[in-house]
N, C-alpha and C positions, 0 to 999 in steps of 0.2 A: 504494500500500500504506500502511495506517495505521500509522505508526511507534509510536503510543501503545500499540497492541496488543502490541508487542514489548518494552515497557519492563521488565517483570518476568519475562522469559523468557530462558533460556539455550539457545542453539543451538550445537552444536559438531560438527564433522565430522573424520574421520580416515581415511586410506587405509592399507591393509595389504597386504603381499605374500603373502597366502594366499587360498584360495578362500572363498566365502561360508559354506560348510558348516563349515569349520574355525573361522572367526570366530564363528559362531553357537554352536558347541560350547564355545569358550573363554568365552563370555559366560554360558552357561547350565548347564554341567555342573560338578558339585561339585568334582571332583578338579582340573579346570583352574582354576576360580576360586580355589581354595585356594593355587595356586602364584603367581598374579600380583596378586590383590587383597588389600590389607592395610588395612582401615579402622582409623583411629586408630593406625596402625603395628603393629597386632596381627594375628594369624592367624585365619582362619575355622576354626571347629571343627565346624560343622554347617551344611549348606545344604539347603534344601527348595525345589524349583522344580517346581510342578505346571503343566506347560506346556499349559494349556487355559483357555478363558474361565471366569472364576470361580475359577481355581486359586490356591493359596496361594504366596506368596513369603516365605521366611524365611531369614535369615542370622544365625547365632549367632557372636559374635566373642570369642575368647580369654578371658583373665582379666578383661577390663574389664566383662563382663556385658552388653555392648551387644547389643541385638537389633534387627534391621531387618526390618520386616514389610510386606506389601502384598498386593494381589489383582490378578490379571491381568484386564484388561477386553478385551484382544484378543491373540490369539496366531496368527501365521502363520509356521510354521517356516522358518528361513533368510531371512525377509523382514521381519517386524515383531513387536515386543512393545510393548504398552501396559499400564502397571500403576501402582498407587499405591505410594508410597515413604515409609514412616514410620520415623523414627529414634526408638527407645524409649530415651531417656537420662534417668536419674533426676535428673541435675544440670543438665540443659539443656532447658528446656521450650519455648523459642521456636523458630519456623522449623523445625519437625520434620517436617511433612507436605508431600509434593510429588507430582506426577504425572510419570512418565517415558514418553516415546514414543521408542522405539529402532528404527531401520530399518537393514537390512542389504541391500546391493546389490553387484552385480558392477561392478568398476571396472577396465577393461582386462583384464589377466591376473590382477589381484588382486581386492580387495573394498573396500567403503567402509562405514563406520559413521557414522550420524548420530544424535545424542542431542538431544532437546528436553526440557528440564526446566522445569516450571511450578509455581506455588504460592507464589512469593515475595511477602511483604507489602510490600517496598520495594526500591528499586534498590541500597540500601547493602549488601544481602546478596549481590549477584551476584558481585562480584570474587573473594572467597575461594572460592566454588564453581567459578568458571571456572578458577582456578588449580589447584584440586583435581582437576578433570576432566582438565586438561592433564597433570598428573603421573600420574594413574591410567592414562590412555591411553598414556602413555609406557611404563609398566610392562607394559601389555598388548602393546604393540608389541615390547618386548624379549622377552617370553615367547614370542610367536608366531615371532619371528625365530630364537629358540634351537632351534626344532624341536619346541616344545610339550611333549614328554614329559619330557625330562630335560636341563636346562640344563648340568649338570655333564658329561654325555657330550659335548654339543656343544662345550663349552669344552675338554675333553681332546683332541678331534679337532683343533680349531684349534691347540692348543698343540703337538701333535705335528708339525704342518706348520711352525709357527714355529721350533720348536727343532731342526729337522733341520739347520739351518746353524750351530748353536752347539756348544760343547764339552760334554762329559758333565756337568760340574758345573753349567754354566749351564743345561743342559736341565732339570735337576731344579728349579732355582730358578724358571725361567720357568714350568714346569708348575704349581708350587704357587701362584705369583702369579695366574696366569690362572684357575685353579680357584677361588681365593678371590674373584676378581672376579665370576665367574659366580654364586657363592653370594650375594654381595652384591646382584647384579642381581635375583635372585628375591626379595629381602627388602626391596625398596623400600617405604617407607611410603605412597608415592603422595601425599604432602603432607597426609595425614590427621592428623598429629600436630602441626600447627602452630597454626592458628587454630581456636577452638571451633566457629565456623560452617563452617570448611573440612572438618571431619571428616565432615560430613553430605552428602557428595557421592560419586559413584561409581555404577557400574552393576552389572548382573549379577543 
């Protein structure tokens, strides 16, 4: 295998304890994306995913005015997505356009996600993107582990189990702390608010 072909390419894999359909939904459906993906530490306010060849990809991000756009070149539901990935940032003109190839597969009783990101002009840009992917996929994992729909409900259920062995006043304190932790968990920035280059990573 020619290692030079791999110089300016990121490949990252992650396994999840959910089926492929659930993973694909979290990656493509607006309401799921809004819960776990936070570009530049901000929230998605609008998502457009036309899941077909030639379909549009659009993400509109909070008060920053950031828009991420692209076009699908290949769509196989629950299996593969290939699309362009352009960060439209008024104050950051370099290294804004990439290509993403995302595959979804069964992995034992769970599933596996593989992302290949291409379009880097030099190896110096890879490390912040790799770090950003790692943090973003950690947030995706936390979201999926929470039961997807409502992390606060999941946290409350865990709290009730934990607090069954504590006194009444300790129960209330424990419940509040755990619910706060769940809220924080769904508000991770995914590393997008650290390095200027690092904000331009992530999927969905």
